[in-house]
C-alpha positions as CSV (number, residue, x, y, z in Angstrom):
1,X,5.4,-0.2,-23.0
2,X,6.2,-3.2,-20.6
3,X,7.0,-2.2,-17.2
4,X,6.9,-5.2,-15.1
5,X,6.7,-8.7,-16.6
6,X,3.8,-11.2,-15.5
7,X,5.0,-14.0,-13.1
8,X,3.8,-16.8,-11.1
9,X,4.1,-16.8,-7.4
10,X,3.8,-20.1,-4.8
11,X,4.0,-18.8,-1.5
12,X,4.2,-21.2,1.3
13,X,1.5,-21.1,4.2
14,X,2.2,-19.2,7.0
15,X,4.7,-20.3,9.4
16,X,2.5,-21.1,12.0
17,X,-0.5,-22.3,9.6
18,X,-2.9,-24.8,11.0
19,X,-5.6,-26.2,8.7
20,X,-8.5,-24.9,10.7
21,X,-7.9,-21.6,9.4
22,X,-7.9,-22.5,5.9
23,X,-11.3,-21.3,5.3
24,X,-10.0,-17.8,5.6
25,X,-7.6,-18.4,2.8
26,X,-8.4,-18.6,-0.9
27,X,-6.3,-20.5,-3.3
28,X,-4.8,-17.3,-4.9
29,X,-3.0,-16.4,-1.8
30,X,-0.8,-19.5,-2.2
31,X,-0.6,-19.9,-6.0
32,X,-1.4,-17.3,-8.7
33,X,-0.4,-15.7,-11.7
34,X,0.2,-11.8,-11.5
35,X,-0.6,-9.7,-14.4
36,X,2.2,-7.9,-16.4
37,X,2.4,-4.0,-15.8
38,X,2.2,-1.9,-18.8
39,X,2.3,1.8,-19.4
40,X,-0.1,3.1,-21.7
41,X,0.0,6.2,-23.7
42,X,-3.4,8.3,-23.7
43,X,-4.0,11.1,-26.3
44,X,-6.2,13.9,-25.6
45,X,-8.1,12.8,-22.3
46,X,-10.1,14.5,-19.9
47,X,-9.9,14.2,-16.2
48,X,-13.1,15.1,-14.1
49,X,-13.2,14.4,-10.4
50,X,-11.1,11.0,-10.3
51,X,-12.4,9.7,-14.0
52,X,-10.9,9.8,-17.2
53,X,-12.8,10.5,-20.4
54,X,-12.1,10.0,-24.1
55,X,-14.7,12.3,-25.5
56,X,-17.8,10.4,-23.8
57,X,-16.0,7.2,-23.1
58,X,-15.2,6.4,-19.3
59,X,-11.5,5.0,-18.9
60,X,-12.6,3.6,-15.4
61,X,-9.7,1.0,-15.5
62,X,-6.9,3.5,-15.2
63,X,-8.3,5.4,-11.9
64,X,-10.7,2.8,-10.2
65,X,-10.4,-0.5,-8.4
66,X,-14.1,-1.3,-9.2
67,X,-17.0,-0.4,-12.3
68,X,-18.6,2.8,-12.1
69,X,-22.3,3.2,-11.5
70,X,-24.0,4.9,-14.5
71,X,-25.0,7.4,-12.0
72,X,-21.6,8.2,-11.0
73,X,-20.6,8.3,-14.8
74,X,-23.3,10.7,-15.8
75,X,-22.6,13.0,-13.1
76,X,-18.8,13.2,-14.0
77,X,-19.4,13.4,-17.5
78,X,-21.8,16.3,-17.1
79,X,-19.3,18.1,-14.5
80,X,-16.6,17.4,-17.4
81,X,-18.5,19.5,-19.8
82,X,-19.6,22.3,-17.4
83,X,-16.6,23.2,-15.4
84,X,-13.7,25.2,-16.8
85,X,-10.7,23.5,-18.9
86,X,-7.3,23.4,-17.8
87,X,-4.9,22.3,-20.4
88,X,-1.9,20.3,-19.9
89,X,0.5,19.2,-22.4
90,X,2.1,15.9,-20.8
91,X,1.7,14.1,-17.4
92,X,1.9,10.5,-15.7
93,X,-1.2,9.9,-14.0
94,X,-0.7,9.8,-10.2
95,X,-4.5,9.7,-9.5
96,X,-6.3,7.2,-8.1
97,X,-9.5,6.3,-6.2
98,X,-8.1,5.3,-3.0
99,X,-4.8,7.0,-3.3
100,X,-4.9,8.9,-0.1
101,X,-4.7,5.7,1.5
102,X,-1.0,4.9,2.4
103,X,-1.3,0.9,1.5
104,X,-2.9,1.9,-1.8
105,X,-0.4,4.6,-2.5
106,X,2.7,2.4,-1.3
107,X,2.1,-0.8,-3.0
108,X,0.3,0.2,-6.3
109,X,0.8,4.0,-7.2
110,X,4.1,4.9,-6.3
111,X,5.6,1.9,-7.8
112,X,3.9,2.4,-11.2
113,X,5.1,6.3,-11.0
114,X,8.8,5.0,-10.2
115,X,8.9,2.8,-13.2
116,X,7.6,5.0,-15.3
117,X,9.6,8.2,-14.1
118,X,12.5,6.0,-15.3
119,X,11.3,6.7,-18.7
120,X,9.8,9.9,-18.7
121,X,12.0,11.7,-16.3
122,X,11.0,15.1,-17.4
123,X,7.7,14.5,-17.6
124,X,5.7,15.4,-14.1
125,X,3.3,13.2,-12.2
126,X,-0.5,14.7,-12.2
127,X,-1.7,14.7,-8.5
128,X,-5.3,15.7,-7.5
129,X,-4.5,19.2,-5.4
130,X,-6.3,17.5,-2.4
131,X,-2.8,15.3,-2.1
132,X,-0.8,18.5,-1.2
133,X,-2.5,17.9,2.3
134,X,-1.7,14.2,2.4
135,X,2.1,14.0,3.7
136,X,2.9,10.4,2.5
137,X,2.6,11.2,-1.3
138,X,4.2,14.8,-1.4
139,X,7.1,13.5,0.7
140,X,7.6,10.1,-1.2
141,X,7.5,12.1,-4.3
142,X,9.8,14.5,-2.9
143,X,12.3,12.2,-1.6
144,X,12.5,10.3,-4.7
145,X,12.8,13.7,-6.5
146,X,10.0,13.0,-8.9
147,X,8.4,15.8,-10.2
148,X,4.7,16.6,-9.8
149,X,2.1,19.3,-10.8
150,X,-0.9,19.6,-8.7
151,X,-4.7,20.1,-10.3
152,X,-7.9,20.4,-9.0
153,X,-9.9,17.5,-10.4
154,X,-13.2,18.6,-8.6
155,X,-13.4,21.9,-9.6
156,X,-11.7,22.1,-13.0
157,X,-11.7,19.8,-15.9
158,X,-8.1,18.9,-16.8
159,X,-7.6,18.2,-20.9
160,X,-4.0,16.1,-21.0
161,X,-2.8,16.0,-24.6
162,X,-0.3,13.1,-23.6
163,X,-1.2,10.9,-20.6
164,X,1.0,8.1,-19.7
165,X,-0.9,5.7,-17.0
166,X,-1.1,2.1,-16.0
167,X,-4.4,0.1,-15.0
168,X,-5.2,-0.2,-11.3
169,X,-4.2,-3.7,-10.4
170,X,-6.6,-5.8,-8.3
171,X,-5.9,-5.4,-4.4
172,X,-3.0,-7.5,-2.9
173,X,-1.9,-8.7,-6.3
174,X,1.5,-7.0,-6.0
175,X,4.1,-7.1,-9.1
176,X,7.3,-8.2,-7.4
177,X,9.4,-6.2,-9.9
178,X,7.7,-3.2,-9.0
179,X,7.8,-3.8,-5.2
180,X,11.2,-4.5,-5.3
181,X,12.0,-1.4,-7.5
182,X,10.3,0.9,-4.7
183,X,12.3,-0.8,-2.1
184,X,15.4,-0.3,-4.1
185,X,14.6,3.6,-4.7
186,X,14.2,4.3,-1.4
187,X,17.2,2.2,0.1
188,X,19.4,4.3,-2.7
189,X,18.1,7.7,-1.9
190,X,18.5,6.8,2.3
191,X,21.9,5.4,2.0
192,X,20.7,2.4,3.7
193,X,23.0,-0.6,4.1
194,X,21.8,-4.3,2.8
195,X,24.3,-5.5,5.0
196,X,23.4,-4.1,8.1
197,X,22.2,-6.9,10.7
198,X,18.7,-6.1,12.1
199,X,18.3,-5.5,15.4
200,X,15.0,-3.8,16.7
201,X,12.2,-5.6,17.9
202,X,9.0,-3.1,17.3
203,X,5.5,-3.0,18.3
204,X,3.6,-0.7,15.9
205,X,0.7,0.7,17.6
206,X,-2.5,1.6,16.3
207,X,-3.7,3.3,19.4
208,X,-3.8,6.7,17.5
209,X,-6.1,5.0,14.6
210,X,-9.6,5.6,14.5
211,X,-10.6,1.5,14.3
212,X,-8.7,-1.9,14.4
213,X,-7.3,-1.0,17.8
214,X,-6.2,-3.4,20.4
215,X,-8.7,-3.4,23.4
216,X,-6.0,-4.7,26.0
217,X,-2.9,-2.9,24.5
218,X,-1.8,-2.1,27.7
219,X,-1.4,-5.8,28.8
220,X,0.4,-6.6,25.3
221,X,2.7,-3.5,25.6
222,X,3.7,-4.6,29.2
223,X,4.6,-8.2,28.1
224,X,6.2,-7.1,24.9
225,X,8.5,-4.5,26.8
226,X,9.5,-7.5,29.3
227,X,10.8,-9.2,26.0
228,X,12.6,-6.1,24.5
229,X,9.6,-4.8,22.3
230,X,9.8,-0.9,21.6
231,X,6.1,0.4,20.7
232,X,6.1,3.0,18.4
233,X,3.2,5.1,16.5
234,X,4.4,5.3,12.8
235,X,2.4,8.5,12.4
236,X,4.8,10.5,14.5
237,X,7.8,9.5,12.5
238,X,8.6,11.2,8.8
239,X,8.4,8.8,6.1
240,X,12.3,8.6,5.8
241,X,12.4,8.0,9.4
242,X,9.7,4.9,9.1
243,X,11.9,3.6,6.4
244,X,14.9,3.5,8.3
245,X,13.1,2.1,11.5
246,X,11.8,-1.0,9.5
247,X,15.0,-1.7,7.8
248,X,16.6,-2.1,11.0
249,X,13.7,-4.3,12.5
250,X,14.1,-8.2,13.0
251,X,10.5,-8.6,14.5
252,X,7.7,-6.6,14.2
253,X,4.3,-7.1,15.7
254,X,1.2,-5.0,14.6
255,X,-2.4,-5.1,14.3
256,X,-3.7,-5.6,10.7
257,X,-3.4,-1.8,9.2
258,X,-1.4,0.5,7.0
259,X,1.4,0.3,9.2
260,X,2.4,-3.4,7.8
261,X,3.1,-1.8,4.4
262,X,6.4,-0.9,5.8
263,X,7.3,-4.4,5.7
264,X,8.7,-4.0,2.2
265,X,11.7,-2.1,3.7
266,X,12.8,-5.3,6.0
267,X,15.8,-7.3,5.5
268,X,15.1,-10.9,4.2
269,X,14.7,-13.6,6.8
270,X,13.2,-11.0,9.6
271,X,9.8,-11.9,11.1
272,X,6.6,-10.3,10.8
273,X,4.0,-11.2,13.2
274,X,0.2,-10.1,12.4
275,X,-2.5,-9.6,14.9
276,X,-6.1,-9.9,13.6
277,X,-9.7,-10.4,13.9
278,X,-11.0,-14.0,13.9
279,X,-12.5,-13.6,10.7
280,X,-10.1,-11.4,8.9
281,X,-9.7,-13.0,5.4
282,X,-7.6,-10.0,4.3
283,X,-3.9,-11.3,3.6
284,X,-2.3,-8.6,2.1
285,X,0.5,-8.5,4.4
286,X,1.0,-12.1,4.3
287,X,1.7,-11.7,0.5
288,X,3.9,-9.0,1.1
289,X,5.8,-10.9,3.7
290,X,6.3,-13.8,1.5
291,X,7.5,-11.3,-1.7
292,X,10.0,-9.4,0.4
293,X,11.5,-12.8,1.5
294,X,10.3,-12.5,5.1
295,X,9.1,-15.0,7.9
296,X,5.5,-14.4,8.5
297,X,3.2,-15.7,11.3
298,X,-0.5,-14.5,12.2
299,X,-2.5,-14.6,15.8
300,X,-6.3,-14.7,15.4
301,X,-8.2,-12.7,17.9
302,X,-11.7,-11.9,19.4
303,X,-13.1,-8.9,18.1
304,X,-16.1,-6.8,19.2
305,X,-17.5,-6.3,15.6
306,X,-18.6,-8.6,13.0
307,X,-17.0,-6.4,10.1
308,X,-13.5,-7.0,10.8
309,X,-12.3,-4.1,8.9
310,X,-14.1,-1.9,11.6
311,X,-13.5,-4.6,14.6
312,X,-11.4,-3.8,17.7
313,X,-9.4,-6.8,18.8
314,X,-8.4,-8.7,22.2
315,X,-5.2,-10.5,22.2
316,X,-4.5,-13.5,24.0
317,X,-1.7,-12.6,26.3
318,X,-0.6,-16.2,26.8
319,X,-0.6,-17.0,22.9
320,X,1.4,-14.0,21.6
321,X,3.7,-14.8,25.0
322,X,3.9,-18.1,23.3
323,X,4.5,-16.8,19.8
324,X,7.3,-14.3,20.6
325,X,9.0,-17.1,22.8
326,X,9.2,-19.3,19.4
327,X,10.5,-16.5,17.5
């Protein structure tokens, strides 16, 4: 069943793009064809760890971003046979290799679940029992009133007679229909007003994160406060509060990280400024911003590690000051 059609994107470059940064971008960041999203009904399927099997055949494409090694395949297949089996009649697959990550849950897993739930309202979402410890998973489903069941995939083999699932998309290839459905679902549940004029200027801090922090954040906060920005730690807010907060934001500044996922709840024509390591070529939040009709700017920063995924950054205060004055 078709859940969301294929579509082409032709995104304009970031608002402050300079040609010298072109090497950090891929052509598909600007122009690409996004694949269709289709719901498959899989009969008599087994789940072991985070892998699906029909007999000995591994259906990796429904739970994994990348191909699985032979060693991992064989270990999971063996565990499928030696573990006790729990039978499940019908379920919607809510298990993915990176589902505990907020960004991947909110942009890949949850949008598909919302779309499938619209057609299969009485069928629960099948979750890894570890998900009960992950607030964004349980809270988002409860908030949207989507039923779910927990299964211990690492100690029991689940046999599902009728499983409904979509293939894992490529990272940052967002299907516009699904993202807009997700935004609309939360706006409806929270009675948010599309007409309300955004008024907040927010700095989303990663000061409580384990990596990708801002080394000179105290100086950054001083200059931002002087320009009317409020510094927030999104982990201190409930999911509902985060969505409301971002819906009220007219400008958001943040270092590259999962907190920027929430820009899908901002109103059109509001502004996102992303702070990135000088060699960070991940433009997922630029893509989300363009898809959501937002203005997007970026600032490349010095970093303390060659691997931008782990690097802390130092923000050039004069450059960020100039950038926010232009905004």
